[in-house]
Backbone of each chain as nested JSON, in Angstrom:
{
  "chains": [
    {"id": "A", "residues": [
      {"number": 1, "name": "UNK", "atoms": {"N": [86.679, 117.72, 60.446], "CA": [86.664, 117.148, 61.799], "C": [88.086, 116.834, 62.263]}},
      {"number": 2, "name": "UNK", "atoms": {"N": [88.361, 117.184, 63.504], "CA": [89.671, 116.855, 64.055], "C": [89.713, 115.333, 64.275]}},
      {"number": 3, "name": "UNK", "atoms": {"N": [90.77, 114.711, 63.736], "CA": [90.87, 113.247, 63.822], "C": [90.989, 112.769, 65.269]}},
      {"number": 4, "name": "UNK", "atoms": {"N": [90.394, 111.632, 65.541], "CA": [90.491, 111.023, 66.878], "C": [91.954, 110.799, 67.262]}},
      {"number": 5, "name": "UNK", "atoms": {"N": [92.763, 110.422, 66.272], "CA": [94.173, 110.12, 66.544], "C": [94.919, 111.372, 67.029]}},
      {"number": 6, "name": "UNK", "atoms": {"N": [94.573, 112.52, 66.433], "CA": [95.225, 113.772, 66.863], "C": [94.815, 114.087, 68.302]}},
      {"number": 7, "name": "UNK", "atoms": {"N": [93.522, 113.904, 68.595], "CA": [93.043, 114.187, 69.958], "C": [93.763, 113.284, 70.956]}},
      {"number": 8, "name": "UNK", "atoms": {"N": [93.9, 112.009, 70.598], "CA": [94.588, 111.063, 71.493], "C": [96.03, 111.529, 71.754]}},
      {"number": 9, "name": "UNK", "atoms": {"N": [96.703, 111.972, 70.698], "CA": [98.095, 112.391, 70.854], "C": [98.203, 113.71, 71.627]}},
      {"number": 10, "name": "UNK", "atoms": {"N": [97.2, 114.576, 71.471], "CA": [97.192, 115.813, 72.271], "C": [96.986, 115.49, 73.755]}},
      {"number": 11, "name": "UNK", "atoms": {"N": [96.179, 114.482, 74.017], "CA": [95.989, 114.055, 75.413], "C": [97.315, 113.528, 75.972]}},
      {"number": 12, "name": "UNK", "atoms": {"N": [98.06, 112.81, 75.139], "CA": [99.375, 112.303, 75.577], "C": [100.305, 113.474, 75.91]}},
      {"number": 13, "name": "UNK", "atoms": {"N": [100.227, 114.533, 75.108], "CA": [101.03, 115.746, 75.404], "C": [100.614, 116.32, 76.758]}},
      {"number": 14, "name": "UNK", "atoms": {"N": [99.306, 116.432, 76.969], "CA": [98.8, 116.948, 78.253], "C": [99.335, 116.113, 79.418]}},
      {"number": 15, "name": "UNK", "atoms": {"N": [99.246, 114.797, 79.252], "CA": [99.698, 113.901, 80.319], "C": [101.196, 114.051, 80.553]}},
      {"number": 16, "name": "UNK", "atoms": {"N": [101.949, 114.177, 79.475], "CA": [103.412, 114.315, 79.599], "C": [103.759, 115.585, 80.373]}},
      {"number": 17, "name": "UNK", "atoms": {"N": [103.021, 116.658, 80.087], "CA": [103.33, 117.932, 80.746], "C": [102.9, 117.947, 82.215]}},
      {"number": 18, "name": "UNK", "atoms": {"N": [102.036, 116.997, 82.57], "CA": [101.631, 116.909, 83.977], "C": [102.507, 115.93, 84.75]}},
      {"number": 19, "name": "UNK", "atoms": {"N": [103.345, 115.207, 84.025], "CA": [104.181, 114.175, 84.67], "C": [105.233, 114.823, 85.567]}},
      {"number": 20, "name": "UNK", "atoms": {"N": [105.799, 113.999, 86.427], "CA": [106.856, 114.504, 87.299], "C": [108.048, 114.959, 86.462]}},
      {"number": 21, "name": "UNK", "atoms": {"N": [108.86, 115.817, 87.043], "CA": [110.003, 116.388, 86.339], "C": [110.945, 115.34, 85.768]}},
      {"number": 22, "name": "UNK", "atoms": {"N": [111.489, 115.636, 84.61], "CA": [112.451, 114.745, 83.952], "C": [113.506, 115.657, 83.334]}},
      {"number": 23, "name": "UNK", "atoms": {"N": [114.767, 115.349, 83.585], "CA": [115.812, 116.206, 83.025], "C": [116.192, 115.705, 81.637]}},
      {"number": 24, "name": "UNK", "atoms": {"N": [116.782, 116.573, 80.863], "CA": [117.179, 116.199, 79.501], "C": [118.207, 115.067, 79.551]}},
      {"number": 25, "name": "UNK", "atoms": {"N": [118.986, 115.001, 80.64], "CA": [119.99, 113.935, 80.76], "C": [119.32, 112.565, 80.839]}},
      {"number": 26, "name": "UNK", "atoms": {"N": [118.069, 112.552, 81.342], "CA": [117.372, 111.277, 81.509], "C": [116.725, 110.796, 80.209]}},
      {"number": 27, "name": "UNK", "atoms": {"N": [116.675, 111.677, 79.228], "CA": [116.134, 111.255, 77.927], "C": [117.217, 110.453, 77.232]}},
      {"number": 28, "name": "UNK", "atoms": {"N": [116.894, 109.23, 76.88], "CA": [117.944, 108.351, 76.348], "C": [118.321, 108.737, 74.92]}},
      {"number": 29, "name": "UNK", "atoms": {"N": [119.548, 108.381, 74.558], "CA": [120.017, 108.64, 73.192], "C": [119.128, 107.885, 72.203]}},
      {"number": 30, "name": "UNK", "atoms": {"N": [118.665, 106.71, 72.625], "CA": [117.817, 105.897, 71.747], "C": [116.513, 106.653, 71.431]}},
      {"number": 31, "name": "UNK", "atoms": {"N": [115.936, 107.253, 72.491], "CA": [114.696, 108.02, 72.292], "C": [114.937, 109.194, 71.329]}},
      {"number": 32, "name": "UNK", "atoms": {"N": [116.029, 109.917, 71.574], "CA": [116.322, 111.068, 70.732], "C": [116.579, 110.648, 69.289]}},
      {"number": 33, "name": "UNK", "atoms": {"N": [117.254, 109.493, 69.113], "CA": [117.525, 109.018, 67.757], "C": [116.216, 108.643, 67.063]}},
      {"number": 34, "name": "UNK", "atoms": {"N": [115.333, 107.971, 67.822], "CA": [114.035, 107.584, 67.257], "C": [113.263, 108.813, 66.795]}},
      {"number": 35, "name": "UNK", "atoms": {"N": [113.24, 109.82, 67.668], "CA": [112.503, 111.049, 67.337], "C": [113.106, 111.695, 66.083]}},
      {"number": 36, "name": "UNK", "atoms": {"N": [114.44, 111.758, 66.061], "CA": [115.127, 112.332, 64.899], "C": [114.806, 111.559, 63.629]}},
      {"number": 37, "name": "UNK", "atoms": {"N": [114.816, 110.236, 63.729], "CA": [114.532, 109.393, 62.553], "C": [113.107, 109.589, 62.075]}},
      {"number": 38, "name": "UNK", "atoms": {"N": [112.179, 109.609, 63.022], "CA": [110.776, 109.727, 62.652], "C": [110.491, 111.039, 61.929]}},
      {"number": 39, "name": "UNK", "atoms": {"N": [110.991, 112.121, 62.503], "CA": [110.587, 113.425, 61.996], "C": [111.46, 113.925, 60.849]}},
      {"number": 40, "name": "UNK", "atoms": {"N": [112.546, 113.202, 60.575], "CA": [113.335, 113.564, 59.395], "C": [112.656, 113.018, 58.148]}},
      {"number": 41, "name": "UNK", "atoms": {"N": [111.81, 112.013, 58.314], "CA": [111.119, 111.368, 57.181], "C": [109.628, 111.322, 57.451]}},
      {"number": 42, "name": "UNK", "atoms": {"N": [108.767, 111.502, 56.515], "CA": [109.074, 111.889, 55.136], "C": [109.344, 113.381, 55.048]}},
      {"number": 43, "name": "UNK", "atoms": {"N": [109.815, 113.863, 53.876], "CA": [110.103, 115.302, 53.756], "C": [108.831, 116.124, 53.907]}},
      {"number": 44, "name": "UNK", "atoms": {"N": [108.96, 117.343, 54.446], "CA": [107.768, 118.189, 54.637], "C": [107.033, 118.427, 53.32]}},
      {"number": 45, "name": "UNK", "atoms": {"N": [105.7, 118.47, 53.412], "CA": [104.889, 118.723, 52.216], "C": [104.899, 120.207, 51.908]}},
      {"number": 46, "name": "UNK", "atoms": {"N": [104.846, 120.529, 50.635], "CA": [104.709, 121.938, 50.223], "C": [103.282, 122.381, 50.486]}},
      {"number": 47, "name": "UNK", "atoms": {"N": [103.12, 123.61, 51.016], "CA": [101.757, 124.105, 51.257], "C": [101.234, 124.823, 50.025]}}
    ]},
    {"id": "B", "residues": [
      {"number": 1, "name": "UNK", "atoms": {"N": [94.174, 135.487, 65.92], "CA": [93.517, 134.763, 64.839], "C": [92.115, 134.305, 65.239]}},
      {"number": 2, "name": "UNK", "atoms": {"N": [91.98, 133.707, 66.421], "CA": [90.677, 133.167, 66.831], "C": [89.578, 134.234, 66.903]}},
      {"number": 3, "name": "UNK", "atoms": {"N": [89.81, 135.392, 67.538], "CA": [88.742, 136.399, 67.562], "C": [88.267, 136.787, 66.169]}},
      {"number": 4, "name": "UNK", "atoms": {"N": [89.201, 136.931, 65.212], "CA": [88.821, 137.309, 63.84], "C": [87.999, 136.2, 63.182]}},
      {"number": 5, "name": "UNK", "atoms": {"N": [88.431, 134.96, 63.38], "CA": [87.704, 133.82, 62.8], "C": [86.282, 133.75, 63.349]}},
      {"number": 6, "name": "UNK", "atoms": {"N": [86.178, 133.927, 64.663], "CA": [84.861, 133.856, 65.296], "C": [83.964, 135.004, 64.84]}},
      {"number": 7, "name": "UNK", "atoms": {"N": [84.558, 136.195, 64.809], "CA": [83.799, 137.374, 64.391], "C": [83.243, 137.177, 62.983]}},
      {"number": 8, "name": "UNK", "atoms": {"N": [84.086, 136.652, 62.09], "CA": [83.656, 136.442, 60.702], "C": [82.527, 135.397, 60.65]}},
      {"number": 9, "name": "UNK", "atoms": {"N": [82.692, 134.299, 61.412], "CA": [81.679, 133.25, 61.393], "C": [80.348, 133.763, 61.957]}},
      {"number": 10, "name": "UNK", "atoms": {"N": [80.418, 134.545, 63.042], "CA": [79.201, 135.099, 63.639], "C": [78.515, 136.049, 62.654]}},
      {"number": 11, "name": "UNK", "atoms": {"N": [79.339, 136.855, 61.982], "CA": [78.797, 137.813, 61.008], "C": [78.187, 137.076, 59.817]}},
      {"number": 12, "name": "UNK", "atoms": {"N": [78.931, 136.108, 59.282], "CA": [78.453, 135.373, 58.096], "C": [77.13, 134.657, 58.381]}},
      {"number": 13, "name": "UNK", "atoms": {"N": [77.015, 134.124, 59.574], "CA": [75.8, 133.368, 59.916], "C": [74.754, 134.232, 60.628]}},
      {"number": 14, "name": "UNK", "atoms": {"N": [75.153, 135.473, 60.915], "CA": [74.256, 136.415, 61.587], "C": [73.722, 135.823, 62.904]}},
      {"number": 15, "name": "UNK", "atoms": {"N": [74.625, 135.331, 63.717], "CA": [74.239, 134.771, 65.017], "C": [75.031, 135.456, 66.133]}},
      {"number": 16, "name": "UNK", "atoms": {"N": [74.52, 135.345, 67.353], "CA": [75.171, 135.976, 68.508], "C": [76.202, 135.024, 69.12]}},
      {"number": 17, "name": "UNK", "atoms": {"N": [77.02, 135.585, 70.011], "CA": [77.982, 134.774, 70.755], "C": [77.225, 133.719, 71.57]}},
      {"number": 18, "name": "UNK", "atoms": {"N": [76.079, 134.125, 72.116], "CA": [75.294, 133.198, 72.935], "C": [74.823, 131.989, 72.109]}},
      {"number": 19, "name": "UNK", "atoms": {"N": [74.366, 132.269, 70.875], "CA": [73.919, 131.174, 70.002], "C": [75.094, 130.273, 69.632]}},
      {"number": 20, "name": "UNK", "atoms": {"N": [76.233, 130.909, 69.319], "CA": [77.423, 130.122, 68.973], "C": [77.821, 129.231, 70.154]}},
      {"number": 21, "name": "UNK", "atoms": {"N": [77.762, 129.813, 71.35], "CA": [78.127, 129.053, 72.551], "C": [77.205, 127.837, 72.725]}},
      {"number": 22, "name": "UNK", "atoms": {"N": [75.924, 128.049, 72.444], "CA": [74.973, 126.926, 72.552], "C": [75.339, 125.823, 71.569]}},
      {"number": 23, "name": "UNK", "atoms": {"N": [75.697, 126.23, 70.336], "CA": [76.069, 125.233, 69.325], "C": [77.346, 124.5, 69.711]}},
      {"number": 24, "name": "UNK", "atoms": {"N": [78.225, 125.228, 70.401], "CA": [79.5, 124.625, 70.817], "C": [79.378, 123.849, 72.133]}},
      {"number": 25, "name": "UNK", "atoms": {"N": [78.215, 123.994, 72.753], "CA": [77.978, 123.329, 74.034], "C": [78.899, 123.845, 75.137]}},
      {"number": 26, "name": "UNK", "atoms": {"N": [79.157, 125.161, 75.106], "CA": [79.898, 125.816, 76.191], "C": [79.067, 127.019, 76.64]}},
      {"number": 27, "name": "UNK", "atoms": {"N": [79.371, 127.546, 77.816], "CA": [78.619, 128.715, 78.27], "C": [79.082, 129.937, 77.474]}},
      {"number": 28, "name": "UNK", "atoms": {"N": [78.199, 130.946, 77.375], "CA": [78.605, 132.128, 76.611], "C": [79.726, 132.879, 77.315]}},
      {"number": 29, "name": "UNK", "atoms": {"N": [79.796, 132.762, 78.643], "CA": [80.907, 133.427, 79.355], "C": [82.236, 132.75, 79.01]}},
      {"number": 30, "name": "UNK", "atoms": {"N": [82.193, 131.431, 78.86], "CA": [83.415, 130.707, 78.459], "C": [83.862, 131.171, 77.08]}},
      {"number": 31, "name": "UNK", "atoms": {"N": [82.895, 131.28, 76.161], "CA": [83.249, 131.704, 74.804], "C": [83.789, 133.141, 74.811]}},
      {"number": 32, "name": "UNK", "atoms": {"N": [83.185, 134.014, 75.621], "CA": [83.695, 135.389, 75.733], "C": [85.133, 135.389, 76.266]}},
      {"number": 33, "name": "UNK", "atoms": {"N": [85.382, 134.537, 77.251], "CA": [86.736, 134.473, 77.832], "C": [87.751, 134.019, 76.78]}},
      {"number": 34, "name": "UNK", "atoms": {"N": [87.352, 133.032, 75.971], "CA": [88.253, 132.531, 74.923], "C": [88.522, 133.637, 73.896]}},
      {"number": 35, "name": "UNK", "atoms": {"N": [87.469, 134.345, 73.527], "CA": [87.617, 135.448, 72.565], "C": [88.585, 136.494, 73.122]}},
      {"number": 36, "name": "UNK", "atoms": {"N": [88.543, 136.674, 74.451], "CA": [89.418, 137.678, 75.079], "C": [90.811, 137.134, 75.391]}},
      {"number": 37, "name": "UNK", "atoms": {"N": [91.114, 135.951, 74.883], "CA": [92.482, 135.446, 74.981], "C": [92.768, 134.499, 76.121]}},
      {"number": 38, "name": "UNK", "atoms": {"N": [91.746, 134.133, 76.888], "CA": [92.004, 133.165, 77.967], "C": [92.149, 131.77, 77.363]}},
      {"number": 39, "name": "UNK", "atoms": {"N": [92.839, 130.906, 78.094], "CA": [93.124, 129.581, 77.542], "C": [91.892, 128.679, 77.589]}},
      {"number": 40, "name": "UNK", "atoms": {"N": [91.902, 127.706, 76.712], "CA": [90.783, 126.754, 76.646], "C": [91.314, 125.345, 76.821]}},
      {"number": 41, "name": "UNK", "atoms": {"N": [90.413, 124.441, 77.192], "CA": [90.836, 123.05, 77.318], "C": [90.761, 122.358, 75.957]}},
      {"number": 42, "name": "UNK", "atoms": {"N": [91.248, 121.124, 75.929], "CA": [91.334, 120.385, 74.668], "C": [89.956, 120.151, 74.046]}},
      {"number": 43, "name": "UNK", "atoms": {"N": [88.977, 119.828, 74.89], "CA": [87.627, 119.564, 74.389], "C": [87.064, 120.788, 73.654]}},
      {"number": 44, "name": "UNK", "atoms": {"N": [87.252, 121.959, 74.264], "CA": [86.75, 123.188, 73.647], "C": [87.514, 123.496, 72.359]}},
      {"number": 45, "name": "UNK", "atoms": {"N": [88.816, 123.257, 72.378], "CA": [89.622, 123.487, 71.174], "C": [89.115, 122.619, 70.019]}},
      {"number": 46, "name": "UNK", "atoms": {"N": [88.85, 121.355, 70.3], "CA": [88.371, 120.443, 69.256], "C": [86.99, 120.893, 68.761]}},
      {"number": 47, "name": "UNK", "atoms": {"N": [86.098, 121.267, 69.692], "CA": [84.762, 121.74, 69.302], "C": [84.86, 122.978, 68.412]}},
      {"number": 48, "name": "UNK", "atoms": {"N": [85.71, 123.916, 68.813], "CA": [85.871, 125.148, 68.038], "C": [86.439, 124.867, 66.651]}},
      {"number": 49, "name": "UNK", "atoms": {"N": [87.43, 123.971, 66.587], "CA": [88.032, 123.626, 65.29], "C": [86.975, 123.057, 64.362]}},
      {"number": 50, "name": "UNK", "atoms": {"N": [86.184, 122.14, 64.89], "CA": [85.142, 121.511, 64.068], "C": [84.066, 122.523, 63.668]}},
      {"number": 51, "name": "UNK", "atoms": {"N": [83.678, 123.366, 64.598], "CA": [82.619, 124.349, 64.346], "C": [83.058, 125.381, 63.305]}},
      {"number": 52, "name": "UNK", "atoms": {"N": [84.335, 125.804, 63.407], "CA": [84.849, 126.797, 62.465], "C": [85.322, 126.166, 61.159]}},
      {"number": 53, "name": "UNK", "atoms": {"N": [85.531, 124.848, 61.189], "CA": [86.029, 124.162, 59.995], "C": [87.476, 124.486, 59.686]}},
      {"number": 54, "name": "UNK", "atoms": {"N": [88.263, 124.679, 60.745], "CA": [89.697, 124.957, 60.548], "C": [90.521, 123.999, 61.4]}},
      {"number": 55, "name": "UNK", "atoms": {"N": [91.795, 123.903, 61.086], "CA": [92.68, 123.032, 61.855], "C": [92.976, 123.677, 63.216]}},
      {"number": 56, "name": "UNK", "atoms": {"N": [93.269, 122.867, 64.243], "CA": [93.622, 123.43, 65.559], "C": [94.775, 124.43, 65.486]}},
      {"number": 57, "name": "UNK", "atoms": {"N": [95.769, 124.158, 64.629], "CA": [96.919, 125.071, 64.549], "C": [96.507, 126.458, 64.052]}},
      {"number": 58, "name": "UNK", "atoms": {"N": [95.445, 126.524, 63.256], "CA": [94.959, 127.833, 62.783], "C": [94.398, 128.625, 63.958]}},
      {"number": 59, "name": "UNK", "atoms": {"N": [93.675, 127.949, 64.833], "CA": [93.106, 128.611, 66.008], "C": [94.211, 129.023, 66.982]}},
      {"number": 60, "name": "UNK", "atoms": {"N": [95.169, 128.123, 67.17], "CA": [96.2, 128.365, 68.185], "C": [97.207, 129.405, 67.723]}},
      {"number": 61, "name": "UNK", "atoms": {"N": [97.302, 129.605, 66.398], "CA": [98.089, 130.714, 65.867], "C": [99.528, 130.714, 66.371]}},
      {"number": 62, "name": "UNK", "atoms": {"N": [100.102, 129.518, 66.47], "CA": [101.484, 129.467, 66.966], "C": [102.438, 129.581, 65.79]}},
      {"number": 63, "name": "UNK", "atoms": {"N": [103.724, 129.564, 66.099], "CA": [104.703, 129.642, 65.022], "C": [105.188, 128.248, 64.618]}},
      {"number": 64, "name": "UNK", "atoms": {"N": [104.393, 127.215, 64.952], "CA": [104.804, 125.841, 64.63], "C": [104.863, 125.616, 63.122]}},
      {"number": 65, "name": "UNK", "atoms": {"N": [104.067, 126.377, 62.367], "CA": [104.09, 126.173, 60.917], "C": [104.838, 127.306, 60.205]}},
      {"number": 66, "name": "UNK", "atoms": {"N": [105.743, 127.926, 60.944], "CA": [106.607, 128.943, 60.366], "C": [107.471, 128.305, 59.274]}},
      {"number": 67, "name": "UNK", "atoms": {"N": [107.431, 128.903, 58.083], "CA": [108.153, 128.314, 56.948], "C": [109.654, 128.254, 57.187]}},
      {"number": 68, "name": "UNK", "atoms": {"N": [110.15, 129.149, 58.067], "CA": [111.597, 129.204, 58.276], "C": [112.084, 128.207, 59.319]}},
      {"number": 69, "name": "UNK", "atoms": {"N": [111.155, 127.532, 59.985], "CA": [111.536, 126.582, 61.025], "C": [110.963, 125.214, 60.682]}},
      {"number": 70, "name": "UNK", "atoms": {"N": [111.843, 124.207, 60.585], "CA": [111.342, 122.872, 60.266], "C": [110.626, 122.308, 61.491]}},
      {"number": 71, "name": "UNK", "atoms": {"N": [109.687, 121.418, 61.221], "CA": [108.924, 120.835, 62.314], "C": [109.847, 120.031, 63.238]}},
      {"number": 72, "name": "UNK", "atoms": {"N": [110.863, 119.369, 62.643], "CA": [111.76, 118.556, 63.47], "C": [112.591, 119.43, 64.401]}},
      {"number": 73, "name": "UNK", "atoms": {"N": [113.019, 120.612, 63.911], "CA": [113.821, 121.463, 64.801], "C": [112.943, 122.073, 65.89]}},
      {"number": 74, "name": "UNK", "atoms": {"N": [111.672, 122.317, 65.574], "CA": [110.759, 122.826, 66.602], "C": [110.559, 121.767, 67.681]}},
      {"number": 75, "name": "UNK", "atoms": {"N": [110.391, 120.512, 67.242], "CA": [110.194, 119.418, 68.211], "C": [111.448, 119.247, 69.077]}},
      {"number": 76, "name": "UNK", "atoms": {"N": [112.62, 119.308, 68.44], "CA": [113.872, 119.192, 69.193], "C": [113.955, 120.287, 70.26]}},
      {"number": 77, "name": "UNK", "atoms": {"N": [113.6, 121.512, 69.866], "CA": [113.655, 122.636, 70.811], "C": [112.661, 122.428, 71.963]}},
      {"number": 78, "name": "UNK", "atoms": {"N": [111.478, 121.898, 71.628], "CA": [110.472, 121.662, 72.675], "C": [110.971, 120.623, 73.676]}},
      {"number": 79, "name": "UNK", "atoms": {"N": [111.618, 119.561, 73.169], "CA": [112.107, 118.504, 74.066], "C": [113.264, 119.015, 74.927]}},
      {"number": 80, "name": "UNK", "atoms": {"N": [114.107, 119.85, 74.322], "CA": [115.206, 120.437, 75.115], "C": [114.637, 121.328, 76.211]}},
      {"number": 81, "name": "UNK", "atoms": {"N": [113.563, 122.03, 75.869], "CA": [112.932, 122.935, 76.835], "C": [112.194, 122.137, 77.91]}},
      {"number": 82, "name": "UNK", "atoms": {"N": [111.545, 121.047, 77.496], "CA": [110.786, 120.242, 78.449], "C": [110.944, 118.757, 78.126]}},
      {"number": 83, "name": "UNK", "atoms": {"N": [111.928, 118.107, 78.735], "CA": [112.239, 116.708, 78.415], "C": [111.079, 115.741, 78.656]}},
      {"number": 84, "name": "UNK", "atoms": {"N": [110.074, 116.156, 79.429], "CA": [108.921, 115.27, 79.647], "C": [108.221, 114.941, 78.332]}},
      {"number": 85, "name": "UNK", "atoms": {"N": [108.493, 115.739, 77.3], "CA": [107.802, 115.545, 76.016], "C": [108.45, 114.475, 75.144]}},
      {"number": 86, "name": "UNK", "atoms": {"N": [109.627, 113.985, 75.54], "CA": [110.364, 113.045, 74.667], "C": [109.543, 111.802, 74.346]}},
      {"number": 87, "name": "UNK", "atoms": {"N": [108.967, 111.181, 75.362], "CA": [108.199, 109.952, 75.124], "C": [106.972, 110.237, 74.267]}},
      {"number": 88, "name": "UNK", "atoms": {"N": [106.332, 111.369, 74.525], "CA": [105.137, 111.727, 73.756], "C": [105.492, 111.88, 72.277]}},
      {"number": 89, "name": "UNK", "atoms": {"N": [106.612, 112.543, 71.995], "CA": [106.975, 112.731, 70.586], "C": [107.497, 111.451, 69.95]}},
      {"number": 90, "name": "UNK", "atoms": {"N": [108.005, 110.53, 70.764], "CA": [108.359, 109.213, 70.218], "C": [107.089, 108.528, 69.721]}},
      {"number": 91, "name": "UNK", "atoms": {"N": [106.029, 108.596, 70.528], "CA": [104.736, 108.005, 70.157], "C": [104.171, 108.698, 68.898]}},
      {"number": 92, "name": "UNK", "atoms": {"N": [104.259, 110.01, 68.877], "CA": [103.75, 110.764, 67.723], "C": [104.544, 110.398, 66.461]}},
      {"number": 93, "name": "UNK", "atoms": {"N": [105.853, 110.246, 66.629], "CA": [106.689, 109.855, 65.493], "C": [106.316, 108.488, 64.948]}},
      {"number": 94, "name": "UNK", "atoms": {"N": [105.998, 107.563, 65.855], "CA": [105.585, 106.221, 65.407], "C": [104.304, 106.301, 64.586]}},
      {"number": 95, "name": "UNK", "atoms": {"N": [103.359, 107.102, 65.057], "CA": [102.085, 107.241, 64.337], "C": [102.309, 107.873, 62.963]}},
      {"number": 96, "name": "UNK", "atoms": {"N": [103.276, 108.799, 62.885], "CA": [103.611, 109.42, 61.608], "C": [104.207, 108.379, 60.662]}},
      {"number": 97, "name": "UNK", "atoms": {"N": [105.131, 107.601, 61.191], "CA": [105.796, 106.586, 60.37], "C": [104.8, 105.522, 59.908]}},
      {"number": 98, "name": "UNK", "atoms": {"N": [103.836, 105.197, 60.777], "CA": [102.841, 104.176, 60.426], "C": [101.757, 104.709, 59.484]}},
      {"number": 99, "name": "UNK", "atoms": {"N": [101.801, 106.008, 59.22], "CA": [100.834, 106.58, 58.291], "C": [99.483, 106.891, 58.924]}},
      {"number": 100, "name": "UNK", "atoms": {"N": [99.384, 106.815, 60.249], "CA": [98.112, 107.13, 60.913], "C": [97.864, 108.634, 61.007]}},
      {"number": 101, "name": "UNK", "atoms": {"N": [98.936, 109.412, 60.929], "CA": [98.822, 110.875, 60.901], "C": [99.787, 111.395, 59.838]}},
      {"number": 102, "name": "UNK", "atoms": {"N": [99.584, 112.649, 59.419], "CA": [100.52, 113.233, 58.457], "C": [101.205, 114.458, 59.082]}},
      {"number": 103, "name": "UNK", "atoms": {"N": [102.044, 115.104, 58.29], "CA": [102.829, 116.213, 58.847], "C": [101.956, 117.396, 59.285]}},
      {"number": 104, "name": "UNK", "atoms": {"N": [100.838, 117.579, 58.603], "CA": [99.943, 118.681, 59.031], "C": [99.329, 118.345, 60.397]}},
      {"number": 105, "name": "UNK", "atoms": {"N": [99.081, 117.063, 60.633], "CA": [98.584, 116.65, 61.951], "C": [99.651, 116.919, 63.016]}},
      {"number": 106, "name": "UNK", "atoms": {"N": [100.907, 116.621, 62.657], "CA": [102.007, 116.869, 63.603], "C": [102.087, 118.362, 63.919]}},
      {"number": 107, "name": "UNK", "atoms": {"N": [101.88, 119.201, 62.892], "CA": [101.889, 120.657, 63.125], "C": [100.807, 121.055, 64.131]}},
      {"number": 108, "name": "UNK", "atoms": {"N": [99.636, 120.429, 63.992], "CA": [98.551, 120.715, 64.947], "C": [98.982, 120.351, 66.37]}},
      {"number": 109, "name": "UNK", "atoms": {"N": [99.604, 119.179, 66.492], "CA": [100.007, 118.698, 67.826], "C": [101.121, 119.588, 68.394]}},
      {"number": 110, "name": "UNK", "atoms": {"N": [102.053, 119.985, 67.526], "CA": [103.142, 120.863, 67.985], "C": [102.56, 122.222, 68.409]}},
      {"number": 111, "name": "UNK", "atoms": {"N": [101.607, 122.737, 67.633], "CA": [100.956, 124.008, 68.009], "C": [100.302, 123.882, 69.378]}},
      {"number": 112, "name": "UNK", "atoms": {"N": [99.637, 122.755, 69.586], "CA": [98.968, 122.523, 70.869], "C": [99.996, 122.447, 71.999]}},
      {"number": 113, "name": "UNK", "atoms": {"N": [101.119, 121.791, 71.73], "CA": [102.175, 121.673, 72.747], "C": [102.699, 123.062, 73.141]}},
      {"number": 114, "name": "UNK", "atoms": {"N": [102.96, 123.898, 72.136], "CA": [103.453, 125.257, 72.414], "C": [102.412, 126.035, 73.225]}},
      {"number": 115, "name": "UNK", "atoms": {"N": [101.152, 125.88, 72.832], "CA": [100.047, 126.548, 73.531], "C": [100.011, 126.134, 74.997]}},
      {"number": 116, "name": "UNK", "atoms": {"N": [100.134, 124.834, 75.248], "CA": [100.1, 124.318, 76.623], "C": [101.302, 124.788, 77.442]}},
      {"number": 117, "name": "UNK", "atoms": {"N": [102.48, 124.775, 76.819], "CA": [103.689, 125.217, 77.532], "C": [103.554, 126.701, 77.9]}},
      {"number": 118, "name": "UNK", "atoms": {"N": [103.105, 127.508, 76.938], "CA": [102.938, 128.94, 77.212], "C": [101.879, 129.172, 78.288]}},
      {"number": 119, "name": "UNK", "atoms": {"N": [100.831, 128.348, 78.26], "CA": [99.789, 128.441, 79.284], "C": [100.385, 128.154, 80.667]}},
      {"number": 120, "name": "UNK", "atoms": {"N": [101.226, 127.132, 80.731], "CA": [101.881, 126.784, 81.999], "C": [102.763, 127.907, 82.503]}},
      {"number": 121, "name": "UNK", "atoms": {"N": [103.48, 128.557, 81.572], "CA": [104.343, 129.69, 81.957], "C": [103.502, 130.833, 82.51]}},
      {"number": 122, "name": "UNK", "atoms": {"N": [102.378, 131.102, 81.842], "CA": [101.505, 132.197, 82.304], "C": [100.971, 131.913, 83.706]}},
      {"number": 123, "name": "UNK", "atoms": {"N": [100.624, 130.648, 83.92], "CA": [100.081, 130.292, 85.237], "C": [101.132, 130.421, 86.337]}},
      {"number": 124, "name": "UNK", "atoms": {"N": [102.377, 130.038, 85.986], "CA": [103.448, 130.097, 86.982], "C": [103.971, 131.506, 87.197]}},
      {"number": 125, "name": "UNK", "atoms": {"N": [103.823, 132.329, 86.171], "CA": [104.338, 133.693, 86.262], "C": [103.371, 134.635, 85.555]}},
      {"number": 126, "name": "UNK", "atoms": {"N": [102.257, 134.967, 86.186], "CA": [101.195, 135.735, 85.522], "C": [101.637, 137.068, 84.96]}},
      {"number": 127, "name": "UNK", "atoms": {"N": [102.675, 137.677, 85.537], "CA": [103.083, 139.016, 85.076], "C": [103.979, 138.911, 83.842]}},
      {"number": 128, "name": "UNK", "atoms": {"N": [104.964, 137.994, 83.908], "CA": [105.941, 137.932, 82.812], "C": [105.81, 136.687, 81.96]}},
      {"number": 129, "name": "UNK", "atoms": {"N": [104.682, 135.983, 82.079], "CA": [104.531, 134.712, 81.381], "C": [104.702, 134.765, 79.88]}},
      {"number": 130, "name": "UNK", "atoms": {"N": [104.422, 135.908, 79.285], "CA": [104.52, 136.003, 77.828], "C": [105.934, 136.296, 77.364]}},
      {"number": 131, "name": "UNK", "atoms": {"N": [106.857, 136.588, 78.28], "CA": [108.218, 136.937, 77.871], "C": [109.095, 135.714, 77.728]}}
    ]}
  ]
}
């Protein structure tokens, strides 16, 4: 079963893509750092 | 990937597209359209994943789980391509850090994001959308 949490996050993606235009300059360094920190850890699992 | 998965499931269970559509709670024309490569909404994607017993990324067949590309670099590229995704991936990152989702879940979400972006390109440019 697809987890409810994944569905919720996919809906957030849908909503983001429907949002008004945003340029990369408007994305804050803090946001980019957070994203970098989150996805650098933990290390990818071996398949 | 999806047509092959569906074909195998229909063959294994010896059922028609119409019967499968009934089980999925979609019209058989919708299921035919999906088999022929037309895009589906999130609800249908989730139903199909559950019905086939596979992850959404398997159905979407994107390159999000390409061994040569890390998930973080794919996310970075997606945000550079469409900055509207920055806040969404911040939220997804928090859920990952909190242990509510794992990296395979993130792959599913990234696959879905690529699918949606490509769908948007096709809609805006029906002739060259795949380029």
